[in-house]
Biopython code that builds the backbone (N, CA, C, O; Angstrom):
import numpy as np
from Bio.PDB.StructureBuilder import StructureBuilder

atoms = [
    (1, "MET", "N", (-29.398, -10.529, -7.239)),
    (1, "MET", "CA", (-28.940, -11.272, -6.133)),
    (1, "MET", "C", (-29.602, -11.016, -4.956)),
    (1, "MET", "O", (-29.801, -9.863, -4.573)),
    (2, "ASN", "N", (-29.993, -12.075, -4.297)),
    (2, "ASN", "CA", (-30.838, -11.829, -3.016)),
    (2, "ASN", "C", (-30.143, -12.203, -1.839)),
    (2, "ASN", "O", (-29.263, -13.059, -1.921)),
    (3, "CYS", "N", (-30.450, -11.622, -0.650)),
    (3, "CYS", "CA", (-29.821, -11.855, 0.634)),
    (3, "CYS", "C", (-30.074, -13.124, 0.964)),
    (3, "CYS", "O", (-31.211, -13.543, 0.745)),
    (4, "PRO", "N", (-29.162, -13.937, 1.507)),
    (4, "PRO", "CA", (-29.443, -15.343, 2.028)),
    (4, "PRO", "C", (-30.106, -15.315, 3.385)),
    (4, "PRO", "O", (-30.744, -16.290, 3.781)),
    (5, "LYS", "N", (-29.956, -14.123, 4.167)),
    (5, "LYS", "CA", (-30.594, -14.117, 5.482)),
    (5, "LYS", "C", (-32.081, -13.638, 5.354)),
    (5, "LYS", "O", (-32.929, -14.280, 5.973)),
    (6, "CYS", "N", (-32.445, -12.616, 4.638)),
    (6, "CYS", "CA", (-33.773, -12.231, 4.694)),
    (6, "CYS", "C", (-34.467, -12.185, 3.180)),
    (6, "CYS", "O", (-35.617, -11.771, 3.033)),
    (7, "GLY", "N", (-33.770, -12.583, 2.238)),
    (7, "GLY", "CA", (-34.244, -12.699, 0.938)),
    (7, "GLY", "C", (-34.433, -11.457, 0.050)),
    (7, "GLY", "O", (-34.741, -11.550, -1.139)),
    (8, "SER", "N", (-34.213, -10.167, 0.751)),
    (8, "SER", "CA", (-34.157, -8.922, 0.049)),
    (8, "SER", "C", (-33.185, -8.733, -1.062)),
    (8, "SER", "O", (-32.196, -9.466, -1.076)),
    (9, "LYS", "N", (-33.350, -7.800, -2.037)),
    (9, "LYS", "CA", (-32.466, -7.695, -3.088)),
    (9, "LYS", "C", (-31.201, -6.946, -2.451)),
    (9, "LYS", "O", (-31.349, -5.957, -1.733)),
    (10, "LEU", "N", (-29.920, -7.498, -2.771)),
    (10, "LEU", "CA", (-28.666, -6.814, -2.509)),
    (10, "LEU", "C", (-28.370, -5.720, -3.382)),
    (10, "LEU", "O", (-28.606, -5.675, -4.589)),
    (11, "LYS", "N", (-27.746, -4.699, -2.557)),
    (11, "LYS", "CA", (-27.347, -3.618, -3.351)),
    (11, "LYS", "C", (-25.853, -3.608, -3.601)),
    (11, "LYS", "O", (-25.051, -3.845, -2.698)),
    (12, "GLU", "N", (-25.485, -3.320, -4.878)),
    (12, "GLU", "CA", (-24.048, -3.332, -5.190)),
    (12, "GLU", "C", (-23.419, -2.013, -4.820)),
    (12, "GLU", "O", (-23.906, -0.947, -5.196)),
    (13, "THR", "N", (-22.366, -2.092, -4.102)),
    (13, "THR", "CA", (-21.781, -0.772, -3.726)),
    (13, "THR", "C", (-20.263, -0.923, -3.844)),
    (13, "THR", "O", (-19.719, -1.972, -3.499)),
    (14, "ASN", "N", (-19.536, 0.175, -4.358)),
    (14, "ASN", "CA", (-17.848, 0.129, -4.348)),
    (14, "ASN", "C", (-17.566, 0.642, -3.003)),
    (14, "ASN", "O", (-18.141, 1.628, -2.542)),
    (15, "VAL", "N", (-16.672, -0.039, -2.375)),
    (15, "VAL", "CA", (-16.159, 0.343, -1.010)),
    (15, "VAL", "C", (-14.726, 0.669, -1.011)),
    (15, "VAL", "O", (-13.918, -0.153, -1.444)),
    (16, "LYS", "N", (-14.319, 1.924, -0.512)),
    (16, "LYS", "CA", (-12.975, 2.189, -0.340)),
    (16, "LYS", "C", (-12.422, 1.582, 0.854)),
    (16, "LYS", "O", (-12.994, 1.570, 1.944)),
    (17, "VAL", "N", (-11.158, 1.023, 0.580)),
    (17, "VAL", "CA", (-10.274, 0.214, 1.451)),
    (17, "VAL", "C", (-9.035, 1.102, 1.967)),
    (17, "VAL", "O", (-8.210, 1.508, 1.148)),
    (18, "GLU", "N", (-8.924, 1.380, 3.259)),
    (18, "GLU", "CA", (-7.903, 2.163, 3.648)),
    (18, "GLU", "C", (-6.562, 1.647, 3.240)),
    (18, "GLU", "O", (-6.182, 0.504, 3.494)),
    (19, "GLY", "N", (-5.832, 2.585, 2.566)),
    (19, "GLY", "CA", (-4.432, 2.257, 1.974)),
    (19, "GLY", "C", (-4.626, 1.697, 0.528)),
    (19, "GLY", "O", (-3.643, 1.484, -0.182)),
    (20, "ALA", "N", (-5.702, 1.498, 0.166)),
    (20, "ALA", "CA", (-5.688, 1.003, -1.386)),
    (20, "ALA", "C", (-6.211, 1.968, -2.309)),
    (20, "ALA", "O", (-7.016, 2.794, -1.876)),
    (21, "MET", "N", (-5.863, 1.988, -3.552)),
    (21, "MET", "CA", (-6.209, 2.904, -4.598)),
    (21, "MET", "C", (-7.538, 2.390, -5.212)),
    (21, "MET", "O", (-8.458, 3.154, -5.503)),
    (22, "LYS", "N", (-7.578, 1.066, -5.387)),
    (22, "LYS", "CA", (-8.674, 0.298, -5.943)),
    (22, "LYS", "C", (-9.727, 0.191, -4.982)),
    (22, "LYS", "O", (-9.428, 0.274, -3.791)),
    (23, "LYS", "N", (-11.118, -0.011, -5.383)),
    (23, "LYS", "CA", (-12.101, -0.272, -4.507)),
    (23, "LYS", "C", (-12.598, -1.625, -4.728)),
    (23, "LYS", "O", (-12.416, -2.240, -5.779)),
    (24, "VAL", "N", (-13.315, -2.137, -3.582)),
    (24, "VAL", "CA", (-13.815, -3.560, -3.609)),
    (24, "VAL", "C", (-15.355, -3.408, -3.814)),
    (24, "VAL", "O", (-15.972, -2.524, -3.221)),
    (25, "THR", "N", (-15.947, -4.260, -4.640)),
    (25, "THR", "CA", (-17.204, -4.290, -4.940)),
    (25, "THR", "C", (-18.051, -5.106, -3.740)),
    (25, "THR", "O", (-17.716, -6.260, -3.473)),
    (26, "SER", "N", (-18.947, -4.587, -3.167)),
    (26, "SER", "CA", (-19.630, -5.261, -2.009)),
    (26, "SER", "C", (-21.212, -5.283, -2.304)),
    (26, "SER", "O", (-21.789, -4.396, -2.933)),
    (27, "PHE", "N", (-21.730, -6.241, -1.847)),
    (27, "PHE", "CA", (-23.077, -6.563, -2.029)),
    (27, "PHE", "C", (-23.694, -6.504, -0.523)),
    (27, "PHE", "O", (-23.394, -7.293, 0.373)),
    (28, "GLN", "N", (-24.579, -5.460, -0.414)),
    (28, "GLN", "CA", (-25.026, -5.156, 0.971)),
    (28, "GLN", "C", (-26.610, -5.225, 0.825)),
    (28, "GLN", "O", (-27.231, -4.791, -0.145)),
    (29, "CYS", "N", (-27.135, -5.807, 1.884)),
    (29, "CYS", "CA", (-28.588, -5.923, 2.159)),
    (29, "CYS", "C", (-29.034, -4.648, 2.887)),
    (29, "CYS", "O", (-28.382, -4.258, 3.856)),
    (30, "PRO", "N", (-30.168, -3.952, 2.443)),
    (30, "PRO", "CA", (-30.647, -2.736, 2.840)),
    (30, "PRO", "C", (-31.508, -2.968, 4.145)),
    (30, "PRO", "O", (-31.774, -2.022, 4.886)),
    (31, "LYS", "N", (-31.929, -4.236, 4.398)),
    (31, "LYS", "CA", (-32.817, -4.503, 5.518)),
    (31, "LYS", "C", (-32.250, -5.061, 6.682)),
    (31, "LYS", "O", (-32.681, -4.755, 7.794)),
    (32, "CYS", "N", (-31.145, -6.003, 6.490)),
    (32, "CYS", "CA", (-30.535, -6.625, 7.502)),
    (32, "CYS", "C", (-28.926, -6.301, 7.550)),
    (32, "CYS", "O", (-28.506, -5.415, 6.806)),
    (33, "ASP", "N", (-28.185, -6.873, 8.255)),
    (33, "ASP", "CA", (-26.733, -6.479, 8.325)),
    (33, "ASP", "C", (-25.751, -7.411, 7.421)),
    (33, "ASP", "O", (-24.521, -7.458, 7.467)),
    (34, "TYR", "N", (-26.613, -8.115, 6.614)),
    (34, "TYR", "CA", (-25.672, -8.932, 5.671)),
    (34, "TYR", "C", (-24.992, -8.115, 4.626)),
    (34, "TYR", "O", (-25.475, -7.128, 4.072)),
    (35, "PHE", "N", (-23.770, -8.657, 4.408)),
    (35, "PHE", "CA", (-22.808, -8.015, 3.161)),
    (35, "PHE", "C", (-21.933, -9.091, 2.743)),
    (35, "PHE", "O", (-21.782, -10.055, 3.494)),
    (36, "SER", "N", (-21.330, -9.032, 1.608)),
    (36, "SER", "CA", (-20.425, -9.855, 1.025)),
    (36, "SER", "C", (-19.497, -9.015, 0.095)),
    (36, "SER", "O", (-19.834, -7.905, -0.318)),
    (37, "PHE", "N", (-18.364, -9.581, -0.196)),
    (37, "PHE", "CA", (-17.557, -8.864, -1.149)),
    (37, "PHE", "C", (-17.490, -9.784, -2.376)),
    (37, "PHE", "O", (-17.672, -10.996, -2.264)),
    (38, "GLU", "N", (-17.185, -9.100, -3.727)),
    (38, "GLU", "CA", (-17.060, -9.743, -4.811)),
    (38, "GLU", "C", (-15.566, -10.303, -4.811)),
    (38, "GLU", "O", (-14.643, -9.543, -4.520)),
    (39, "GLU", "N", (-15.351, -11.546, -5.118)),
    (39, "GLU", "CA", (-14.013, -12.171, -4.924)),
    (39, "GLU", "C", (-12.929, -11.513, -5.873)),
    (39, "GLU", "O", (-11.809, -11.384, -5.379)),
    (40, "LYS", "N", (-13.096, -11.137, -7.005)),
    (40, "LYS", "CA", (-12.276, -10.733, -8.166)),
    (40, "LYS", "C", (-11.676, -9.389, -7.550)),
    (40, "LYS", "O", (-10.466, -9.292, -7.348)),
    (41, "SER", "N", (-12.476, -8.461, -7.288)),
    (41, "SER", "CA", (-12.129, -7.128, -6.654)),
    (41, "SER", "C", (-11.470, -7.103, -5.353)),
    (41, "SER", "O", (-10.605, -6.280, -5.056)),
    (42, "ALA", "N", (-11.905, -8.036, -4.574)),
    (42, "ALA", "CA", (-11.349, -8.108, -3.256)),
    (42, "ALA", "C", (-9.867, -8.746, -3.249)),
    (42, "ALA", "O", (-9.013, -8.376, -2.444)),
    (43, "LYS", "N", (-9.658, -9.674, -4.159)),
    (43, "LYS", "CA", (-8.249, -10.254, -4.370)),
    (43, "LYS", "C", (-7.436, -9.221, -5.038)),
    (43, "LYS", "O", (-6.233, -9.221, -4.778)),
    (44, "GLU", "N", (-7.912, -8.320, -5.877)),
    (44, "GLU", "CA", (-6.998, -7.271, -6.319)),
    (44, "GLU", "C", (-6.668, -6.232, -5.454)),
    (44, "GLU", "O", (-5.591, -5.654, -5.605)),
    (45, "VAL", "N", (-7.563, -5.859, -4.428)),
    (45, "VAL", "CA", (-7.195, -5.008, -3.430)),
    (45, "VAL", "C", (-6.179, -5.614, -2.383)),
    (45, "VAL", "O", (-5.273, -4.951, -1.878)),
    (46, "ILE", "N", (-6.408, -6.855, -2.130)),
    (46, "ILE", "CA", (-5.303, -7.633, -1.242)),
    (46, "ILE", "C", (-4.074, -7.770, -1.867)),
    (46, "ILE", "O", (-3.060, -7.797, -1.170)),
    (47, "GLU", "N", (-4.005, -7.864, -3.131)),
    (47, "GLU", "CA", (-2.709, -7.915, -3.801)),
    (47, "GLU", "C", (-2.018, -6.441, -3.788)),
    (47, "GLU", "O", (-0.804, -6.368, -3.597)),
    (48, "GLU", "N", (-2.764, -5.317, -3.984)),
    (48, "GLU", "CA", (-2.361, -4.059, -3.916)),
    (48, "GLU", "C", (-1.813, -3.639, -2.505)),
    (48, "GLU", "O", (-0.820, -2.917, -2.416)),
    (49, "LEU", "N", (-2.411, -4.059, -1.525)),
    (49, "LEU", "CA", (-2.118, -3.822, -0.226)),
    (49, "LEU", "C", (-0.813, -4.608, 0.162)),
    (49, "LEU", "O", (-0.008, -4.036, 0.896)),
    (50, "LYS", "N", (-0.585, -5.717, -0.226)),
    (50, "LYS", "CA", (0.714, -6.544, -0.095)),
    (50, "LYS", "C", (1.863, -6.053, -0.882)),
    (50, "LYS", "O", (3.013, -6.323, -0.539)),
    (51, "SER", "N", (1.609, -5.379, -1.869)),
    (51, "SER", "CA", (2.820, -4.838, -2.653)),
    (51, "SER", "C", (3.634, -3.752, -1.795)),
    (51, "SER", "O", (3.175, -2.897, -1.037)),
    (52, "PRO", "N", (4.820, -3.994, -2.089)),
    (52, "PRO", "CA", (5.837, -2.877, -1.278)),
    (52, "PRO", "C", (5.405, -1.517, -1.621)),
    (52, "PRO", "O", (4.888, -1.209, -2.695)),
    (53, "LEU", "N", (5.662, -0.684, -0.596)),
    (53, "LEU", "CA", (5.480, 0.836, -0.783)),
    (53, "LEU", "C", (6.446, 1.296, -1.884)),
    (53, "LEU", "O", (7.605, 0.880, -1.897)),
    (54, "THR", "N", (5.974, 2.160, -2.816)),
    (54, "THR", "CA", (6.865, 2.466, -3.924)),
    (54, "THR", "C", (6.582, 4.094, -4.028)),
    (54, "THR", "O", (5.467, 4.575, -4.230)),
    (55, "ILE", "N", (7.719, 4.799, -3.864)),
    (55, "ILE", "CA", (7.628, 6.422, -3.776)),
    (55, "ILE", "C", (8.574, 6.818, -4.909)),
    (55, "ILE", "O", (9.639, 6.213, -5.028)),
    (56, "LYS", "N", (8.273, 7.701, -5.663)),
    (56, "LYS", "CA", (8.973, 8.397, -6.597)),
    (56, "LYS", "C", (9.847, 9.474, -6.034)),
    (56, "LYS", "O", (9.324, 10.403, -5.418)),
    (57, "GLN", "N", (11.127, 9.412, -6.200)),
    (57, "GLN", "CA", (12.152, 10.263, -5.560)),
    (57, "GLN", "C", (13.146, 10.842, -6.658)),
    (57, "GLN", "O", (13.520, 10.141, -7.598)),
    (58, "LYS", "N", (13.525, 12.071, -6.501)),
    (58, "LYS", "CA", (14.622, 12.557, -7.516)),
    (58, "LYS", "C", (15.945, 12.487, -6.799)),
    (58, "LYS", "O", (16.034, 12.739, -5.597)),
    (59, "ILE", "N", (16.974, 12.142, -7.549)),
    (59, "ILE", "CA", (18.309, 12.114, -7.077)),
    (59, "ILE", "C", (18.788, 13.619, -7.061)),
    (59, "ILE", "O", (18.552, 14.333, -8.036)),
    (60, "ILE", "N", (19.457, 14.100, -5.961)),
    (60, "ILE", "CA", (19.974, 15.495, -6.131)),
    (60, "ILE", "C", (21.516, 15.378, -5.999)),
    (60, "ILE", "O", (22.153, 14.413, -5.576)),
    (61, "LYS", "N", (21.950, 16.500, -6.427)),
    (61, "LYS", "CA", (23.449, 16.768, -6.550)),
    (61, "LYS", "C", (23.779, 17.477, -5.283)),
    (61, "LYS", "O", (23.225, 18.520, -4.935)),
    (62, "LEU", "N", (24.820, 16.787, -4.526)),
    (62, "LEU", "CA", (25.180, 17.447, -3.044)),
    (62, "LEU", "C", (26.431, 18.347, -3.288)),
    (62, "LEU", "O", (26.364, 19.542, -3.001)),
    (63, "SER", "N", (27.497, 17.843, -3.777)),
    (63, "SER", "CA", (28.693, 18.563, -4.073)),
    (63, "SER", "C", (29.728, 17.707, -4.787)),
    (63, "SER", "O", (29.847, 16.493, -4.624)),
    (64, "GLN", "N", (30.467, 18.465, -5.595)),
    (64, "GLN", "CA", (31.524, 17.773, -6.415)),
    (64, "GLN", "C", (30.839, 16.496, -7.140)),
    (64, "GLN", "O", (29.892, 16.592, -7.921)),
    (65, "ASN", "N", (31.428, 15.362, -6.783)),
    (65, "ASN", "CA", (30.888, 14.172, -7.480)),
    (65, "ASN", "C", (30.039, 13.100, -6.576)),
    (65, "ASN", "O", (30.078, 11.877, -6.708)),
    (66, "ARG", "N", (29.287, 13.819, -5.656)),
    (66, "ARG", "CA", (28.409, 13.143, -4.810)),
    (66, "ARG", "C", (26.859, 13.569, -5.223)),
    (66, "ARG", "O", (26.491, 14.698, -5.547)),
    (67, "LEU", "N", (26.100, 12.449, -5.132)),
    (67, "LEU", "CA", (24.617, 12.575, -5.340)),
    (67, "LEU", "C", (23.875, 12.075, -3.910)),
    (67, "LEU", "O", (24.507, 11.427, -3.076)),
    (68, "GLY", "N", (22.697, 12.388, -3.754)),
    (68, "GLY", "CA", (22.084, 11.825, -2.626)),
    (68, "GLY", "C", (20.543, 12.016, -2.905)),
    (68, "GLY", "O", (20.117, 12.502, -3.953)),
    (69, "LEU", "N", (19.729, 11.572, -1.837)),
    (69, "LEU", "CA", (18.251, 11.714, -1.950)),
    (69, "LEU", "C", (17.774, 11.981, -0.438)),
    (69, "LEU", "O", (18.411, 11.653, 0.563)),
    (70, "TYR", "N", (16.550, 12.629, -0.460)),
    (70, "TYR", "CA", (15.853, 12.781, 0.759)),
    (70, "TYR", "C", (14.825, 11.625, 0.805)),
    (70, "TYR", "O", (14.270, 11.125, -0.174)),
    (71, "PHE", "N", (14.647, 11.254, 2.226)),
    (71, "PHE", "CA", (13.559, 10.238, 2.544)),
    (71, "PHE", "C", (12.274, 11.036, 2.761)),
    (71, "PHE", "O", (12.267, 12.069, 3.430)),
    (72, "ASN", "N", (11.226, 10.546, 2.197)),
    (72, "ASN", "CA", (9.833, 11.070, 2.467)),
    (72, "ASN", "C", (9.616, 10.947, 3.886)),
    (72, "ASN", "O", (10.068, 10.033, 4.576)),
    (73, "LYS", "N", (8.837, 11.995, 4.333)),
    (73, "LYS", "CA", (8.537, 12.008, 5.859)),
    (73, "LYS", "C", (7.792, 10.824, 6.268)),
    (73, "LYS", "O", (7.993, 10.446, 7.422)),
    (74, "ASP", "N", (6.852, 10.068, 5.446)),
    (74, "ASP", "CA", (6.134, 8.818, 5.732)),
    (74, "ASP", "C", (7.175, 7.661, 5.928)),
    (74, "ASP", "O", (7.069, 6.810, 6.812)),
    (75, "VAL", "N", (8.129, 7.714, 5.067)),
    (75, "VAL", "CA", (9.094, 6.624, 5.244)),
    (75, "VAL", "C", (10.014, 6.655, 6.499)),
    (75, "VAL", "O", (10.443, 5.649, 7.063)),
    (76, "ILE", "N", (10.278, 8.037, 6.887)),
    (76, "ILE", "CA", (10.973, 8.284, 8.188)),
    (76, "ILE", "C", (10.339, 7.741, 9.210)),
    (76, "ILE", "O", (10.889, 6.942, 9.969)),
    (77, "ARG", "N", (8.910, 8.189, 9.346)),
    (77, "ARG", "CA", (8.064, 7.816, 10.418)),
    (77, "ARG", "C", (7.895, 6.365, 10.504)),
    (77, "ARG", "O", (8.104, 5.776, 11.564)),
    (78, "SER", "N", (7.506, 5.731, 9.385)),
    (78, "SER", "CA", (7.113, 4.234, 9.386)),
    (78, "SER", "C", (8.478, 3.493, 9.870)),
    (78, "SER", "O", (8.352, 2.501, 10.588)),
    (79, "LEU", "N", (9.625, 3.884, 9.547)),
    (79, "LEU", "CA", (10.758, 3.116, 9.830)),
    (79, "LEU", "C", (11.547, 3.587, 11.005)),
    (79, "LEU", "O", (12.589, 3.029, 11.349)),
    (80, "ASN", "N", (11.043, 4.613, 11.611)),
    (80, "ASN", "CA", (11.498, 5.322, 12.939)),
    (80, "ASN", "C", (12.991, 5.509, 12.649)),
    (80, "ASN", "O", (13.860, 5.054, 13.392)),
    (81, "LEU", "N", (13.253, 6.226, 11.493)),
    (81, "LEU", "CA", (14.703, 6.675, 11.225)),
    (81, "LEU", "C", (15.160, 8.034, 11.952)),
    (81, "LEU", "O", (14.390, 8.991, 12.033)),
    (82, "LYS", "N", (16.315, 8.055, 12.417)),
    (82, "LYS", "CA", (16.886, 9.175, 13.014)),
    (82, "LYS", "C", (18.075, 9.679, 12.219)),
    (82, "LYS", "O", (18.781, 8.926, 11.548)),
    (83, "ALA", "N", (18.257, 10.933, 12.319)),
    (83, "ALA", "CA", (19.538, 11.695, 11.719)),
    (83, "ALA", "C", (20.866, 10.908, 12.386)),
    (83, "ALA", "O", (20.921, 10.675, 13.594)),
    (84, "GLY", "N", (21.738, 10.596, 11.611)),
    (84, "GLY", "CA", (22.956, 10.087, 12.041)),
    (84, "GLY", "C", (22.954, 8.497, 12.095)),
    (84, "GLY", "O", (23.990, 7.847, 12.232)),
    (85, "GLU", "N", (21.881, 8.022, 11.992)),
    (85, "GLU", "CA", (21.682, 6.577, 12.044)),
    (85, "GLU", "C", (22.484, 5.881, 10.973)),
    (85, "GLU", "O", (22.572, 6.445, 9.883)),
    (86, "GLU", "N", (23.101, 4.675, 11.166)),
    (86, "GLU", "CA", (23.901, 4.083, 10.033)),
    (86, "GLU", "C", (22.884, 2.991, 9.362)),
    (86, "GLU", "O", (22.027, 2.383, 10.003)),
    (87, "ILE", "N", (23.101, 2.863, 8.116)),
    (87, "ILE", "CA", (22.376, 1.889, 7.315)),
    (87, "ILE", "C", (23.296, 1.313, 6.442)),
    (87, "ILE", "O", (24.359, 1.872, 6.174)),
    (88, "TYR", "N", (22.917, 0.074, 5.907)),
    (88, "TYR", "CA", (23.831, -0.637, 5.070)),
    (88, "TYR", "C", (23.361, -0.770, 3.579)),
    (88, "TYR", "O", (22.176, -1.082, 3.463)),
    (89, "LEU", "N", (23.955, -0.619, 2.599)),
    (89, "LEU", "CA", (23.640, -0.679, 1.285)),
    (89, "LEU", "C", (24.027, -1.946, 0.580)),
    (89, "LEU", "O", (25.138, -2.431, 0.794)),
    (90, "ALA", "N", (23.181, -2.512, -0.248)),
    (90, "ALA", "CA", (23.479, -3.863, -0.996)),
    (90, "ALA", "C", (23.015, -3.543, -2.329)),
    (90, "ALA", "O", (21.899, -3.046, -2.483)),
    (91, "ILE", "N", (23.827, -3.804, -3.363)),
    (91, "ILE", "CA", (23.640, -3.691, -4.768)),
    (91, "ILE", "C", (23.601, -4.964, -5.467)),
    (91, "ILE", "O", (24.617, -5.493, -5.917)),
    (92, "PRO", "N", (22.337, -5.501, -5.569)),
    (92, "PRO", "CA", (22.312, -7.015, -6.017)),
    (92, "PRO", "C", (22.456, -6.810, -7.604)),
    (92, "PRO", "O", (22.947, -7.758, -8.218)),
    (93, "ASP", "N", (22.112, -5.776, -8.264)),
    (93, "ASP", "CA", (22.287, -5.715, -9.742)),
    (93, "ASP", "C", (22.194, -4.197, -10.136)),
    (93, "ASP", "O", (22.076, -3.331, -9.269)),
    (94, "LYS", "N", (22.248, -3.926, -11.395)),
    (94, "LYS", "CA", (22.324, -2.370, -11.845)),
    (94, "LYS", "C", (20.908, -1.663, -11.716)),
    (94, "LYS", "O", (20.804, -0.447, -11.884)),
    (95, "LYS", "N", (19.785, -2.499, -11.400)),
    (95, "LYS", "CA", (18.542, -1.728, -11.134)),
    (95, "LYS", "C", (17.924, -1.630, -9.693)),
    (95, "LYS", "O", (16.825, -1.112, -9.496)),
    (96, "HIS", "N", (18.674, -2.142, -8.743)),
    (96, "HIS", "CA", (18.225, -2.337, -7.480)),
    (96, "HIS", "C", (19.366, -1.862, -6.414)),
    (96, "HIS", "O", (20.569, -2.042, -6.601)),
    (97, "ILE", "N", (18.831, -1.258, -5.321)),
    (97, "ILE", "CA", (19.561, -0.884, -4.151)),
    (97, "ILE", "C", (18.725, -1.258, -2.963)),
    (97, "ILE", "O", (17.580, -0.827, -2.824)),
    (98, "LEU", "N", (19.338, -2.111, -2.059)),
    (98, "LEU", "CA", (18.580, -2.565, -0.901)),
    (98, "LEU", "C", (19.323, -1.892, 0.266)),
    (98, "LEU", "O", (20.548, -1.877, 0.388)),
    (99, "LEU", "N", (18.323, -1.266, 1.215)),
    (99, "LEU", "CA", (18.937, -0.575, 2.415)),
    (99, "LEU", "C", (18.555, -1.429, 3.561)),
    (99, "LEU", "O", (17.422, -1.890, 3.697)),
    (100, "LYS", "N", (19.572, -1.632, 4.412)),
    (100, "LYS", "CA", (19.235, -2.402, 5.794)),
    (100, "LYS", "C", (19.614, -1.353, 6.847)),
    (100, "LYS", "O", (20.709, -0.791, 6.843)),
    (101, "ILE", "N", (18.664, -1.123, 7.735)),
    (101, "ILE", "CA", (18.825, -0.513, 8.999)),
    (101, "ILE", "C", (19.382, -1.102, 10.054)),
    (101, "ILE", "O", (18.889, -2.118, 10.545)),
    (102, "SER", "N", (20.456, -0.539, 10.515)),
    (102, "SER", "CA", (21.359, -1.251, 11.677)),
    (102, "SER", "C", (20.672, -1.383, 12.762)),
    (102, "SER", "O", (19.891, -0.497, 13.108)),
    (103, "GLU", "N", (20.831, -2.403, 13.413)),
    (103, "GLU", "CA", (19.972, -2.662, 14.645)),
    (103, "GLU", "C", (20.685, -2.224, 15.918)),
    (103, "GLU", "O", (20.135, -2.360, 17.011)),
]
sb = StructureBuilder()
sb.init_structure("model")
sb.init_model(0)
sb.init_chain("A")
sb.init_seg("    ")
for serial, (resi, resn, name, xyz) in enumerate(atoms, 1):
    if name == "N":
        sb.init_residue(resn, " ", resi, " ")
    sb.init_atom(name, np.array(xyz, "f"), 0.0, 1.0, " ", f" {name:<3s}", serial, name[0])
structure = sb.get_structure()
């Protein structure tokens, strides 16, 4: 594949995108500033970035018949959670719990 600007042969490179595990294939010109992204890998990374944050957590035993869990520090920071803040729980089915932060 040749550069549409200067005609040089494009170099294929895998590019790390911040926040994504997958890499995007990029075609870059070594002589000018032209670059483009391969469509399939770019779409995969966009879909990965759009997916919700998923963190594996363990349920802990608090006392008697009570269970709990700790929030990861990144979740706390991104949602700006504070100790003592109220949240609302919704249980739409047996496999999901929704949390809503009070305003």
